[in-house]
Backbone as numpy.savetxt, mean C-alpha at the origin, in Angstrom:
# Nx Ny Nz CAx CAy CAz Cx Cy Cz
1.64 -29.93 -15.91 0.80 -28.73 -15.91 1.67 -27.47 -15.91
1.32 -26.50 -16.76 2.09 -25.27 -16.81 1.90 -24.48 -15.53
2.94 -23.70 -15.21 2.89 -22.87 -14.02 1.78 -21.82 -14.14
1.05 -21.61 -13.06 0.04 -20.57 -13.02 0.73 -19.21 -13.02
0.25 -18.29 -13.83 0.74 -16.91 -13.82 -0.17 -16.13 -12.89
0.35 -15.71 -11.76 -0.47 -15.08 -10.73 -0.18 -13.58 -10.67
-1.09 -12.79 -11.21 -0.96 -11.34 -11.20 -2.03 -10.68 -10.34
-2.61 -11.44 -9.42 -3.67 -10.88 -8.57 -3.14 -9.78 -7.67
-1.95 -9.99 -7.12 -1.39 -9.02 -6.17 0.09 -9.31 -5.98
0.82 -8.30 -5.51 2.22 -8.53 -5.15 2.34 -9.14 -3.75
1.22 -9.47 -3.13 1.27 -10.21 -1.86 1.34 -11.72 -2.08
1.27 -12.18 -3.32 1.27 -13.62 -3.60 2.69 -14.17 -3.76
3.69 -13.35 -3.53 5.07 -13.79 -3.68 5.42 -14.88 -2.68
6.24 -15.82 -3.12 6.73 -16.89 -2.25 8.21 -16.65 -1.96
8.64 -17.06 -0.78 9.98 -16.73 -0.31 11.02 -17.73 -0.83
12.17 -17.17 -1.21 13.28 -18.00 -1.66 14.17 -18.43 -0.52
15.25 -19.12 -0.86 16.14 -19.70 0.15 16.83 -18.63 0.99
17.12 -17.46 0.41 17.79 -16.41 1.17 16.91 -15.88 2.30
15.62 -15.75 2.02 14.70 -15.29 3.07 14.54 -16.37 4.14
14.43 -17.61 3.72 14.33 -18.71 4.68 15.58 -18.78 5.55
16.73 -18.53 4.94 17.99 -18.52 5.70 17.96 -17.40 6.75
17.47 -16.23 6.36 17.38 -15.12 7.30 16.46 -15.46 8.47
15.37 -16.13 8.18 14.44 -16.54 9.24 15.13 -17.48 10.22
15.85 -18.45 9.70 16.47 -19.46 10.56 17.66 -18.90 11.34
18.18 -17.74 10.92 19.33 -17.16 11.60 18.97 -15.95 12.46
17.70 -15.81 12.77 17.27 -14.71 13.64 17.77 -14.92 15.07
17.95 -13.80 15.76 18.28 -13.83 17.18 17.06 -13.31 17.93
16.35 -14.22 18.58 15.06 -13.85 19.14 15.09 -13.79 20.66
14.10 -13.11 21.18 13.85 -13.01 22.62 12.40 -12.64 22.78
12.02 -12.20 23.95 10.62 -11.85 24.18 10.40 -10.39 23.83
9.65 -10.16 22.76 9.34 -8.82 22.29 8.67 -8.00 23.39
7.82 -8.65 24.18 7.08 -7.94 25.22 8.00 -7.30 26.25
9.20 -7.88 26.42 10.18 -7.32 27.35 11.25 -6.50 26.63
11.06 -6.27 25.34 12.04 -5.52 24.57 13.31 -6.29 24.30
13.25 -7.64 24.34 14.45 -8.47 24.28 14.62 -9.23 22.96
13.77 -8.95 21.97 13.92 -9.64 20.68 14.89 -8.84 19.82
16.13 -9.32 19.74 17.19 -8.57 19.08 16.91 -8.33 17.60
16.45 -9.35 16.90 16.21 -9.18 15.46 15.12 -8.15 15.19
14.09 -8.13 16.03 13.04 -7.13 15.86 13.56 -5.74 16.21
14.33 -5.64 17.28 14.93 -4.36 17.65 15.85 -3.85 16.55
16.63 -4.76 15.96 17.54 -4.37 14.88 16.77 -3.85 13.66
15.66 -4.51 13.34 14.84 -4.06 12.22 14.30 -2.66 12.46
13.78 -2.41 13.65 13.24 -1.09 13.96 14.32 -0.02 13.87
15.50 -0.32 14.40 16.61 0.64 14.33 17.03 0.89 12.89
17.06 -0.16 12.10 17.44 -0.01 10.69 16.45 0.90 9.97
15.17 0.71 10.22 14.15 1.54 9.59 14.23 2.99 10.07
14.53 3.18 11.33 14.67 4.53 11.86 15.81 5.27 11.16
16.90 4.56 10.90 18.03 5.18 10.21 17.72 5.41 8.73
17.09 4.43 8.09 16.80 4.52 6.66 15.84 5.67 6.36
14.83 5.84 7.20 13.82 6.87 6.96 14.06 8.12 7.79
15.05 8.08 8.68 15.37 9.21 9.55 14.13 9.66 10.35
13.52 8.70 11.02 12.35 8.96 11.85 12.71 8.75 13.31
11.87 9.27 14.20 12.13 9.16 15.62 11.86 7.77 16.16
10.82 7.11 15.65 10.45 5.80 16.19 9.81 4.95 15.10
9.95 3.63 15.26 9.39 2.68 14.29 8.83 1.48 15.05
7.72 0.96 14.55 7.03 -0.16 15.21 6.67 -1.22 14.18
7.16 -2.44 14.39 6.88 -3.58 13.51 5.50 -4.14 13.87
4.61 -4.22 12.87 3.25 -4.69 13.13 2.88 -5.79 12.13
1.74 -6.42 12.38 1.37 -7.60 11.60 1.04 -7.30 10.15
0.42 -6.15 9.88 -0.10 -5.90 8.53 -0.19 -4.41 8.24
-0.36 -4.08 6.97 -0.56 -2.70 6.58 -1.86 -2.14 7.11
-2.87 -2.99 7.16 -4.16 -2.56 7.69 -4.03 -2.17 9.17
-3.28 -2.96 9.93 -3.08 -2.62 11.34 -2.21 -1.38 11.47
-1.19 -1.24 10.64 -0.34 -0.05 10.69 -1.17 1.21 10.50
-2.04 1.20 9.51 -2.90 2.36 9.28 -3.90 2.55 10.42
-4.45 1.45 10.90 -5.42 1.52 12.00 -4.77 2.16 13.23
-3.55 1.74 13.55 -2.84 2.29 14.71 -2.45 3.74 14.49
-2.04 4.07 13.28 -1.68 5.46 12.98 -2.88 6.37 13.19
-4.03 5.93 12.72 -5.25 6.73 12.86 -5.67 6.81 14.32
-5.66 5.68 15.01 -6.07 5.66 16.42 -5.17 6.52 17.29
-3.90 6.61 16.93 -2.92 7.35 17.73 -2.96 8.85 17.49
-3.73 9.26 16.47 -3.76 10.69 16.13 -5.18 11.26 16.09
-6.13 10.47 16.56 -7.52 10.92 16.59 -8.16 10.55 17.92
-9.31 11.14 18.16 -10.16 10.76 19.29 -11.52 10.34 18.72
-12.26 9.50 19.46 -13.59 9.10 18.96 -14.43 10.31 18.58
-15.05 10.23 17.40 -15.85 11.34 16.90 -15.09 12.30 16.03
-13.77 12.17 15.96 -12.97 13.02 15.08 -13.22 12.68 13.62
-12.77 13.56 12.76 -12.95 13.39 11.32 -11.60 13.22 10.63
-11.54 12.27 9.72 -10.35 12.04 8.90 -10.70 12.38 7.46
-9.86 13.19 6.82 -10.05 13.53 5.41 -9.12 12.66 4.57
-9.68 12.05 3.55 -8.90 11.20 2.67 -9.58 11.15 1.31
-9.00 10.43 0.38 -9.64 10.23 -0.92 -10.54 9.00 -0.85
-11.63 9.05 -1.56 -12.59 7.93 -1.55 -11.93 6.61 -1.94
-10.97 6.65 -2.88 -10.37 5.43 -3.41 -9.14 4.95 -2.65
-8.70 5.68 -1.63 -7.54 5.22 -0.86 -7.93 4.02 0.00
-6.96 3.19 0.29 -7.19 1.94 1.01 -7.92 2.15 2.34
-7.55 3.20 3.08 -8.14 3.39 4.41 -9.66 3.56 4.34
-10.16 4.04 3.20 -11.62 4.12 3.03 -12.16 2.99 2.18
-11.53 2.75 1.04 -12.05 1.80 0.05 -12.18 0.39 0.62
-11.19 -0.02 1.41 -11.20 -1.36 1.99 -11.44 -1.37 3.50
-11.16 -0.27 4.19 -11.10 -0.35 5.65 -11.97 0.68 6.36
-12.97 1.21 5.69 -13.83 2.18 6.37 -14.61 1.53 7.51
-15.04 0.29 7.32 -15.79 -0.40 8.38 -14.93 -0.63 9.61
-13.70 -1.08 9.39 -12.80 -1.33 10.50 -12.50 -0.07 11.29
-12.30 1.03 10.57 -12.02 2.29 11.26 -13.24 2.82 11.99
-14.42 2.58 11.44 -15.64 2.99 12.14 -15.82 2.18 13.42
-15.57 0.88 13.33 -15.77 0.00 14.48 -14.71 0.20 15.56
-13.44 0.21 15.14 -12.35 0.23 16.12 -11.98 1.64 16.54
-11.90 2.56 15.58 -11.41 3.90 15.90 -12.52 4.91 16.16
-13.76 4.55 15.83 -14.90 5.42 16.12 -14.73 6.83 15.55
-14.26 6.88 14.31 -14.10 8.17 13.65 -15.00 8.21 12.42
-15.15 9.41 11.87 -15.91 9.57 10.63 -14.96 9.98 9.51
-15.29 9.58 8.30 -14.47 9.91 7.13 -15.15 11.02 6.32
-14.36 11.95 5.86 -14.79 12.96 4.91 -13.98 12.71 3.65
-14.60 12.07 2.67 -13.86 11.59 1.50 -13.97 12.54 0.31
-12.83 12.85 -0.23 -12.75 13.67 -1.45 -12.83 12.74 -2.66
-13.62 13.12 -3.63 -13.70 12.38 -4.90 -13.18 13.28 -6.01
-12.18 12.80 -6.74 -11.72 13.49 -7.94 -11.12 12.47 -8.88
-10.77 12.89 -10.07 -10.25 11.98 -11.08 -8.74 11.86 -11.07
-8.08 12.64 -10.22 -6.61 12.61 -10.19 -6.06 11.67 -9.14
-6.83 11.44 -8.07 -6.33 10.64 -6.96 -5.43 11.40 -6.01
-5.23 12.68 -6.27 -4.34 13.52 -5.46 -5.18 14.50 -4.65
-4.82 14.70 -3.39 -5.51 15.67 -2.55 -4.85 17.03 -2.69
-5.48 17.91 -3.43 -4.97 19.28 -3.54 -5.32 20.06 -2.28
-4.49 21.03 -1.96 -4.70 21.82 -0.75 -6.07 22.48 -0.76
-6.49 23.02 -1.91 -7.78 23.70 -1.93 -8.94 22.74 -1.68
-8.79 21.48 -2.11 -9.83 20.48 -1.84 -9.88 20.13 -0.36
-8.73 20.00 0.26 -8.67 19.70 1.69 -9.19 20.87 2.50
-8.82 22.08 2.10 -9.31 23.27 2.79 -10.83 23.35 2.70
-11.37 23.05 1.54 -12.83 23.05 1.37 -13.47 22.00 2.27
-12.85 20.81 2.34 -13.39 19.74 3.18 -13.40 20.14 4.65
-12.36 20.83 5.07 -12.31 21.29 6.47 -13.41 22.31 6.74
-13.62 23.20 5.78 -14.58 24.30 5.97 -15.99 23.97 5.49
-16.21 22.71 5.11 -17.49 22.35 4.49 -18.61 22.10 5.49
-18.29 22.14 6.78 -19.31 21.92 7.80 -18.91 22.66 9.07
-19.83 22.85 10.01 -19.49 23.56 11.25 -18.40 22.81 12.03
-17.51 23.59 12.64 -16.43 22.99 13.43 -16.45 23.47 14.88
-17.64 23.83 15.36 -17.73 24.18 16.77 -17.30 23.00 17.62
-16.95 23.25 18.86 -16.34 22.21 19.69 -17.24 21.01 19.91
-18.55 21.16 19.71 -19.45 20.01 19.90 -19.57 19.16 18.64
-18.94 19.59 17.53 -19.02 18.87 16.26 -17.71 18.15 15.97
-17.72 17.36 14.90 -16.52 16.61 14.52 -15.37 17.55 14.19
-14.20 17.22 14.73 -12.99 17.99 14.47 -12.08 17.22 13.52
-11.53 17.92 12.54 -10.58 17.28 11.63 -9.22 17.21 12.33
-8.77 16.00 12.61 -7.49 15.83 13.29 -6.43 15.17 12.42
-6.85 14.58 11.28 -5.89 13.82 10.47 -6.33 13.80 9.01
-5.32 13.88 8.13 -5.50 13.65 6.69 -4.63 12.46 6.32
-5.14 11.58 5.48 -4.38 10.39 5.06 -4.25 10.38 3.55
-3.00 10.20 3.07 -2.73 10.07 1.64 -2.11 8.70 1.38
-1.89 8.38 0.11 -1.40 7.05 -0.27 -0.37 7.18 -1.39
0.71 6.38 -1.31 1.75 6.41 -2.34 2.50 5.07 -2.35
2.46 4.35 -3.49 1.71 4.65 -4.70 0.22 4.38 -4.46
-0.61 4.83 -5.42 -2.05 4.81 -5.20 -2.65 3.58 -5.88
-3.02 2.61 -5.08 -3.54 1.34 -5.57 -4.74 1.54 -6.49
-5.70 2.35 -6.06 -6.93 2.55 -6.80 -6.79 3.40 -8.04
-5.60 3.94 -8.26 -5.33 4.73 -9.46 -4.15 4.15 -10.23
-4.19 2.81 -10.41 -3.24 2.17 -11.31 -1.79 2.28 -10.83
-1.59 2.37 -9.49 -0.23 2.51 -8.98 0.37 3.87 -9.23
-0.47 4.89 -9.33 0.00 6.25 -9.59 0.89 6.74 -8.46
1.91 7.49 -8.81 2.83 8.05 -7.82 2.28 9.38 -7.31
2.17 9.51 -6.00 1.71 10.77 -5.41 2.83 11.79 -5.57
2.59 12.92 -6.24 3.67 13.90 -6.46 4.24 14.41 -5.15
5.55 14.34 -5.01 6.18 14.71 -3.75 5.91 16.16 -3.39
5.93 17.04 -4.40 5.71 18.46 -4.12 4.31 18.70 -3.58
3.34 17.87 -3.99 1.98 17.97 -3.47 1.92 17.52 -2.01
2.69 16.49 -1.69 2.77 16.03 -0.30 3.33 17.12 0.60
4.43 17.74 0.15 5.07 18.79 0.95 4.13 19.97 1.14
3.48 20.39 0.06 2.54 21.51 0.12 1.40 21.21 1.10
0.88 20.00 1.02 -0.22 19.62 1.90 0.23 19.58 3.35
1.42 19.04 3.60 1.95 18.95 4.96 2.05 20.34 5.60
2.62 21.30 4.88 2.78 22.65 5.43 1.42 23.30 5.68
0.48 23.08 4.78 -0.87 23.62 4.99 -1.50 23.05 6.25
-1.38 21.74 6.43 -2.00 21.09 7.59 -1.35 21.52 8.89
-0.03 21.71 8.89 0.64 22.15 10.11 0.12 23.52 10.55
-0.19 24.36 9.56 -0.73 25.68 9.88 -2.14 25.59 10.46
-2.79 24.45 10.26 -4.15 24.26 10.76 -4.21 23.22 11.88
-3.06 22.86 12.43 -2.98 21.93 13.56 -3.61 20.58 13.25
-3.39 20.10 12.01 -3.89 18.80 11.57 -2.71 17.94 11.16
-2.73 16.67 11.53 -1.63 15.77 11.19 -1.83 15.12 9.83
-0.72 14.59 9.28 -0.74 13.93 7.98 -0.15 12.53 8.10
-0.89 11.54 7.61 -0.42 10.15 7.56 -0.24 9.73 6.11
0.84 9.01 5.85 1.11 8.46 4.52 1.02 6.95 4.56
0.03 6.40 3.86 -0.05 4.96 3.65 0.91 4.65 2.50
2.09 4.19 2.87 3.13 3.92 1.88 3.33 2.43 1.66
2.24 1.69 1.61 2.34 0.24 1.42 3.29 -0.11 0.28
3.19 0.66 -0.83 4.07 0.43 -1.98 4.99 1.63 -2.22
5.45 2.25 -1.15 6.29 3.44 -1.28 7.58 3.14 -2.04
8.08 1.92 -1.94 9.35 1.60 -2.60 9.20 1.55 -4.11
8.02 1.16 -4.61 7.79 1.21 -6.05 7.80 2.64 -6.56
7.30 3.57 -5.74 7.35 4.98 -6.11 8.77 5.52 -5.98
9.42 5.19 -4.89 10.78 5.67 -4.62 11.76 5.27 -5.72
11.64 4.05 -6.22 12.60 3.56 -7.21 12.41 4.27 -8.56
11.22 4.84 -8.78 10.97 5.58 -10.01 11.36 7.05 -9.88
11.13 7.64 -8.73 11.36 9.08 -8.55 12.76 9.41 -8.05
13.42 8.44 -7.40 14.71 8.65 -6.75 14.62 9.66 -5.60
13.42 9.93 -5.15 13.25 10.77 -3.96 13.62 9.93 -2.74
14.44 10.49 -1.88 14.93 9.75 -0.71 13.77 9.33 0.18
13.88 8.12 0.72 12.84 7.64 1.64 12.70 8.56 2.84
13.81 9.12 3.29 13.78 10.03 4.43 13.01 11.31 4.10
13.02 11.72 2.83 12.27 12.91 2.45 10.77 12.65 2.50
10.36 11.46 2.05 8.94 11.12 2.18 8.52 11.15 3.65
9.37 10.63 4.53 9.03 10.56 5.95 9.10 11.91 6.64
9.89 12.82 6.08 10.08 14.14 6.71 8.80 14.96 6.69
8.01 14.80 5.65 6.84 15.65 5.46 5.53 14.91 5.75
5.54 14.11 6.81 4.34 13.50 7.37 4.56 13.37 8.87
3.50 13.12 9.59 3.62 12.83 11.02 3.82 11.34 11.26
3.17 10.53 10.41 3.37 9.07 10.46 3.34 8.54 9.03
3.99 7.39 8.85 3.87 6.69 7.57 4.01 5.20 7.81
3.42 4.43 6.92 3.51 2.97 7.01 4.01 2.43 5.69
4.59 1.23 5.74 4.92 0.52 4.50 4.84 -0.97 4.75
4.71 -1.72 3.66 4.53 -3.17 3.73 5.82 -3.89 3.36
6.11 -4.94 4.10 7.22 -5.84 3.74 6.75 -6.96 2.81
5.44 -7.19 2.73 4.93 -8.39 2.06 4.49 -8.15 0.62
4.56 -6.93 0.16 4.18 -6.65 -1.23 5.42 -6.75 -2.10
5.85 -5.66 -2.69 6.97 -5.73 -3.62 8.26 -6.28 -3.03
8.47 -6.05 -1.74 9.71 -6.53 -1.12 9.73 -8.04 -0.97
8.57 -8.66 -0.80 8.49 -10.12 -0.83 8.73 -10.86 0.46
8.54 -10.21 1.61 8.64 -10.92 2.89 7.34 -11.67 3.16
7.37 -12.64 4.07 6.14 -13.39 4.36 5.20 -12.70 5.34
5.67 -11.63 5.98 4.91 -11.10 7.12 5.32 -9.66 7.39
4.35 -8.83 7.74 4.64 -7.60 8.45 4.61 -6.30 7.67
4.39 -5.25 8.45 4.47 -3.87 7.98 5.15 -3.05 9.07
5.55 -1.83 8.70 6.20 -0.94 9.65 5.41 0.35 9.75
5.21 0.80 10.98 4.62 2.11 11.25 5.70 2.98 11.86
5.88 4.17 11.31 6.97 5.04 11.76 6.46 6.47 11.92
7.22 7.26 12.68 6.87 8.66 12.80 7.40 9.28 14.07
6.70 10.32 14.50 7.10 11.05 15.69 6.95 10.15 16.92
7.90 10.28 17.85 8.00 9.33 18.96 6.72 9.26 19.79
6.15 10.40 20.13 4.98 10.39 21.02 3.80 9.67 20.36
3.68 9.78 19.04 2.60 9.10 18.34 2.83 7.59 18.32
4.05 7.18 18.02 4.36 5.75 17.94 4.29 5.10 19.31
4.63 5.84 20.36 4.49 5.29 21.71 3.03 4.99 22.02
2.13 5.85 21.58 0.70 5.56 21.75 0.31 4.33 20.94
0.87 4.23 19.73 0.57 3.08 18.87 1.03 1.77 19.50
2.15 1.80 20.21 2.65 0.58 20.86 1.65 0.07 21.90
1.08 0.99 22.65 0.08 0.59 23.64 -1.17 0.04 22.96
-1.62 0.71 21.92 -2.82 0.28 21.21 -2.61 -1.04 20.49
-1.39 -1.29 20.03 -1.08 -2.57 19.39 -1.40 -3.73 20.33
-1.00 -3.60 21.57 -1.25 -4.64 22.57 -2.75 -4.70 22.90
-3.38 -3.56 23.02 -4.82 -3.53 23.30 -5.62 -4.27 22.24
-5.15 -4.22 21.00 -5.85 -4.89 19.91 -5.43 -6.34 19.75
-4.67 -6.85 20.73 -4.30 -8.25 20.73 -3.23 -8.61 19.73
-2.40 -7.63 19.38 -1.39 -7.87 18.35 0.03 -7.69 18.89
0.21 -7.96 20.18 1.56 -7.98 20.71 2.28 -9.26 20.29
3.58 -9.29 20.51 4.39 -10.44 20.09 5.16 -11.03 21.26
5.76 -12.18 20.98 6.82 -12.70 21.83 8.06 -12.91 20.95
8.30 -14.09 20.43 9.49 -14.30 19.59 9.18 -13.97 18.13
9.13 -12.69 17.82 8.77 -12.24 16.48 9.99 -12.03 15.59
11.17 -12.23 16.15 12.39 -11.95 15.41 12.57 -12.74 14.13
11.96 -13.92 14.07 12.06 -14.71 12.83 11.45 -13.94 11.66
10.28 -13.37 11.90 9.62 -12.57 10.87 10.36 -11.25 10.63
10.87 -10.66 11.70 11.59 -9.40 11.57 12.87 -9.55 10.77
13.55 -10.67 10.96 14.80 -10.88 10.22 14.53 -11.06 8.72
13.43 -11.73 8.39 13.04 -11.84 6.98 12.72 -10.47 6.41
12.03 -9.66 7.19 11.68 -8.31 6.75 12.93 -7.46 6.52
13.88 -7.57 7.42 15.11 -6.79 7.27 15.89 -7.24 6.04
15.91 -8.55 5.78 16.64 -9.05 4.61 16.06 -8.47 3.32
14.73 -8.52 3.16 14.15 -8.03 1.91 14.30 -6.52 1.79
14.28 -5.82 2.92 14.46 -4.37 2.89 15.87 -4.01 2.44
16.83 -4.80 2.83 18.22 -4.53 2.45 18.56 -5.01 1.04
17.79 -5.95 0.51 18.19 -6.59 -0.74 17.22 -6.46 -1.91
15.98 -6.08 -1.66 14.97 -6.17 -2.72 14.40 -4.85 -3.21
14.93 -3.73 -2.75 14.37 -2.45 -3.21 14.75 -2.18 -4.66
16.01 -2.33 -5.01 16.47 -1.95 -6.35 15.79 -2.78 -7.44
15.46 -4.03 -7.14 14.86 -4.90 -8.15 13.41 -4.51 -8.47
12.81 -3.62 -7.69 11.45 -3.18 -7.97 11.35 -2.45 -9.31
12.49 -1.94 -9.78 12.52 -1.31 -11.09 12.05 -2.30 -12.16
12.39 -3.57 -11.99 11.99 -4.60 -12.93 10.47 -4.82 -12.89
9.89 -4.81 -11.70 8.43 -4.95 -11.58 7.71 -3.83 -12.32
8.19 -2.61 -12.10 7.58 -1.46 -12.77 7.72 -1.56 -14.29
8.88 -2.02 -14.74 9.12 -2.16 -16.18 8.19 -3.21 -16.78
8.00 -4.32 -16.08 7.12 -5.38 -16.59 5.66 -4.93 -16.64
5.26 -4.08 -15.71 3.89 -3.55 -15.75 3.69 -2.70 -17.00
4.68 -1.91 -17.33 4.58 -1.09 -18.55 4.53 -1.98 -19.79
5.32 -3.04 -19.80 5.30 -3.98 -20.92 3.91 -4.62 -21.05
3.35 -5.03 -19.93 2.03 -5.65 -19.93 0.98 -4.68 -20.48
1.05 -3.42 -20.03 0.10 -2.42 -20.52 0.25 -2.22 -22.02
1.48 -2.18 -22.50 1.72 -2.02 -23.94 1.10 -3.15 -24.74
1.18 -4.36 -24.20 0.67 -5.53 -24.92 -0.86 -5.58 -24.92
-1.48 -5.32 -23.79 -2.94 -5.50 -23.72 -3.70 -4.31 -24.30
-3.08 -3.14 -24.40 -3.82 -1.99 -24.93 -4.15 -2.15 -26.40
-3.46 -3.07 -27.07 -3.73 -3.32 -28.49 -4.83 -4.37 -28.69
-5.29 -4.97 -27.60 -6.31 -6.02 -27.72 -7.69 -5.38 -27.87
-8.49 -5.82 -28.83 -9.83 -5.24 -29.01 -10.67 -5.37 -27.73
-11.44 -4.31 -27.45 -12.39 -4.29 -26.33 -11.71 -4.22 -24.96
-10.39 -4.09 -24.93 -9.67 -3.88 -23.67 -9.23 -2.43 -23.62
-9.53 -1.76 -22.53 -9.17 -0.35 -22.38 -8.44 -0.13 -21.06
-7.26 0.46 -21.13 -6.53 0.78 -19.90 -7.30 1.82 -19.11
-7.38 1.62 -17.80 -8.09 2.57 -16.94 -7.36 3.90 -16.90
-6.04 3.87 -16.84 -5.21 5.06 -16.97 -4.27 4.82 -18.14
-3.81 5.88 -18.78 -3.03 5.71 -20.01 -1.78 4.85 -19.86
-1.08 4.97 -18.72 0.19 4.26 -18.60 0.52 4.02 -17.13
0.90 2.82 -16.76 1.23 2.58 -15.34 2.54 3.26 -14.95
2.54 3.88 -13.79 3.75 4.53 -13.29 4.58 3.58 -12.44
3.93 2.57 -11.88 4.68 1.61 -11.05 4.31 0.19 -11.48
3.83 -0.64 -10.57 3.67 -2.07 -10.89 2.23 -2.54 -10.98
1.30 -1.62 -11.16 -0.13 -1.97 -11.21 -0.71 -1.56 -12.56
-1.42 -2.49 -13.17 -2.10 -2.22 -14.44 -3.59 -2.53 -14.26
-4.42 -1.53 -14.49 -5.87 -1.72 -14.41 -6.48 -1.54 -15.79
-7.42 -2.41 -16.12 -8.05 -2.29 -17.43 -9.53 -2.63 -17.35
-10.27 -2.06 -18.29 -11.72 -2.25 -18.34 -12.08 -3.30 -19.38
-13.05 -4.16 -19.03 -13.59 -5.14 -19.97 -15.06 -4.83 -20.28
-15.46 -3.59 -20.01 -16.87 -3.22 -20.18 -17.38 -3.49 -21.59
-16.52 -3.23 -22.59 -16.94 -3.40 -23.98 -17.22 -4.86 -24.34
-16.74 -5.79 -23.52 -16.98 -7.21 -23.79 -18.39 -7.64 -23.40
-19.01 -6.83 -22.52 -20.38 -7.13 -22.07 -20.48 -8.50 -21.38
-19.47 -8.81 -20.57 -19.50 -10.01 -19.75 -19.15 -9.62 -18.32
-19.50 -10.46 -17.38 -19.17 -10.19 -15.98 -17.70 -10.47 -15.71
-17.22 -9.91 -14.61 -15.86 -10.23 -14.16 -15.69 -11.73 -13.97
-16.71 -12.35 -13.38 -16.62 -13.79 -13.09 -16.38 -14.60 -14.36
-17.10 -14.27 -15.41 -16.94 -15.00 -16.67 -15.55 -14.76 -17.25
-15.13 -13.50 -17.29 -13.83 -13.17 -17.87 -12.69 -13.82 -17.08
-12.74 -13.70 -15.76 -11.66 -14.23 -14.93 -11.61 -15.75 -14.95
-12.77 -16.39 -15.01 -12.78 -17.86 -15.05 -12.16 -18.37 -16.35
-12.40 -17.66 -17.44 -11.81 -18.06 -18.72 -10.30 -17.83 -18.72
-9.85 -16.73 -18.10 -8.41 -16.50 -17.96 -7.78 -17.59 -17.09
-8.45 -17.93 -16.00 -7.92 -18.96 -15.10 -7.82 -20.31 -15.79
-8.74 -20.60 -16.68 -8.70 -21.87 -17.41 -7.44 -21.99 -18.27
-6.90 -20.84 -18.66 -5.64 -20.81 -19.43 -4.41 -20.67 -18.52
-4.65 -20.55 -17.20 -3.52 -20.47 -16.27 -3.14 -19.07 -15.85
-4.07 -18.11 -15.95 -3.79 -16.72 -15.58 -4.76 -16.27 -14.49
-4.22 -15.75 -13.39 -5.03 -15.22 -12.29 -4.92 -13.71 -12.26
-6.07 -13.04 -12.25 -6.17 -11.59 -12.17 -7.14 -11.22 -11.06
-7.17 -9.94 -10.69 -8.00 -9.51 -9.55 -9.18 -8.67 -10.03
-10.41 -9.00 -9.58 -11.57 -8.18 -9.92 -11.66 -6.96 -9.02
-11.34 -5.80 -9.54 -11.33 -4.59 -8.71 -12.75 -4.09 -8.47
-13.41 -3.68 -9.55 -14.83 -3.36 -9.53 -15.45 -4.04 -10.75
-16.75 -3.99 -10.88 -17.38 -4.64 -12.03 -16.84 -4.06 -13.34
-16.40 -4.94 -14.21 -15.79 -4.60 -15.51 -14.43 -3.94 -15.37
-13.84 -4.00 -14.21 -12.55 -3.36 -13.92 -11.63 -4.42 -13.33
-10.56 -4.74 -14.06 -9.65 -5.81 -13.68 -8.28 -5.22 -13.34
-7.63 -5.79 -12.33 -6.30 -5.33 -11.93 -5.28 -6.44 -12.08
-4.08 -6.06 -12.54 -2.94 -6.97 -12.59 -1.77 -6.29 -11.89
-1.02 -7.06 -11.10 0.11 -6.51 -10.35 1.34 -7.38 -10.60
2.43 -6.75 -11.02 3.68 -7.47 -11.21 4.46 -7.50 -9.89
5.33 -8.51 -9.76 6.04 -8.71 -8.49 7.27 -9.56 -8.72
7.98 -9.89 -7.66 9.26 -10.58 -7.83 9.11 -12.00 -8.36
7.89 -12.51 -8.37 7.65 -13.82 -8.95 7.27 -13.77 -10.42
7.28 -12.56 -11.00 6.85 -12.38 -12.38 8.05 -12.30 -13.32
8.00 -13.06 -14.38 9.06 -13.03 -15.41 8.51 -12.39 -16.69
9.42 -11.88 -17.51 8.99 -11.25 -18.77 8.24 -12.23 -19.66
8.69 -13.47 -19.69 8.01 -14.48 -20.51 6.57 -14.69 -20.03
6.35 -14.58 -18.73 5.00 -14.74 -18.18 4.11 -13.55 -18.55
4.70 -12.37 -18.59 3.94 -11.19 -19.01 3.49 -11.34 -20.45
4.40 -11.79 -21.30 4.05 -12.00 -22.70 2.94 -13.05 -22.83
3.07 -14.12 -22.05 2.07 -15.19 -22.06 0.73 -14.69 -21.53
0.76 -13.88 -20.48 -0.47 -13.35 -19.90 -1.23 -12.50 -20.91
-0.50 -11.67 -21.64 -1.14 -10.85 -22.67 -1.75 -11.72 -23.77
-1.05 -12.78 -24.12 -1.58 -13.71 -25.14 -2.87 -14.39 -24.65
-2.88 -14.75 -23.37 -4.08 -15.38 -22.80 -5.27 -14.43 -22.86
-5.05 -13.19 -22.44 -6.14 -12.21 -22.46 -6.64 -12.01 -23.89
-5.72 -11.93 -24.83 -6.14 -11.77 -26.23 -6.97 -12.97 -26.69
-6.54 -14.17 -26.32 -7.28 -15.38 -26.71 -8.67 -15.39 -26.08
-8.75 -15.02 -24.81 -10.05 -14.98 -24.13 -10.97 -13.96 -24.80
-10.44 -12.79 -25.09 -11.25 -11.74 -25.72 -11.75 -12.19 -27.09
-10.87 -12.75 -27.88 -11.27 -13.18 -29.23 -12.34 -14.27 -29.19
-12.31 -15.08 -28.13 -13.33 -16.13 -27.98 -14.67 -15.58 -27.48
-14.63 -14.37 -26.92 -15.84 -13.78 -26.37 -16.56 -12.86 -27.35
-15.83 -12.33 -28.31 -16.47 -11.37 -29.23 -17.01 -12.07 -30.49
């Protein structure tokens, strides 16, 4: 049987022998007592790499964002974000249940929060002390819901300065920040400089089996440490996972250029297929989204036919399909994936 080509997500990566070796060579202790050396080393490494005051290793990107929000808001506060960002698109229910906050979501076609849009959102309702107070704005880079679009750094800086003047904090969901960083060459420390907190994932493009990092100002991260335990996500011997995370962070950033390149190749190939339309003209990082609306079939029908040929893709919204390249993707597989989609389309029309 031919190998399945899995483009559903960059979280589907499997670990090689080097990562397994890092896991087996961890120096562990009890995290709860601050004695897990490998986890402590990872946090220190991230603090130096991003030039932040404090860093906290957590189970997932969803928890990293949840803790960042909880540590910078109070129940009843308002968070401003884009409708399509992960914190709302996938996690609005979790934030409503756990953090007891309300979302004020901006909708636009760019995926970028302009200062004037945020200012309007702040001033769009009464802010007397008995009403919801805006305490946090959350942005995303790269932007999953916008084809892996890179959030312009100058827009981040402009927004940060505006928010500081209004006593509002800024969080960056940087789950795929390394895919953006490798394209822009903007220093990771610069991204971290112009936010109060930021998170990133070890399990996406970097290819670790576990974990995300939450970083930022010390007083905020200290609150997050307490809340991490309250949510039942404390650790004991977590160094095995931390050592794997440190290995991929030290070794797998530069190779993300290949993932981004393969996404562009994939987009080039499928844009020529009849009835396939790219959601955005060109992928900036490792995500390609395309519409199958012209085929007049459901996602389920289209994806099942692709799967029958050995290709897995992700149903984003109805008639909207996502493909993500990752360290398990080869150029030959991208070429094959495009051929499969073409074959499926030709059989449907």
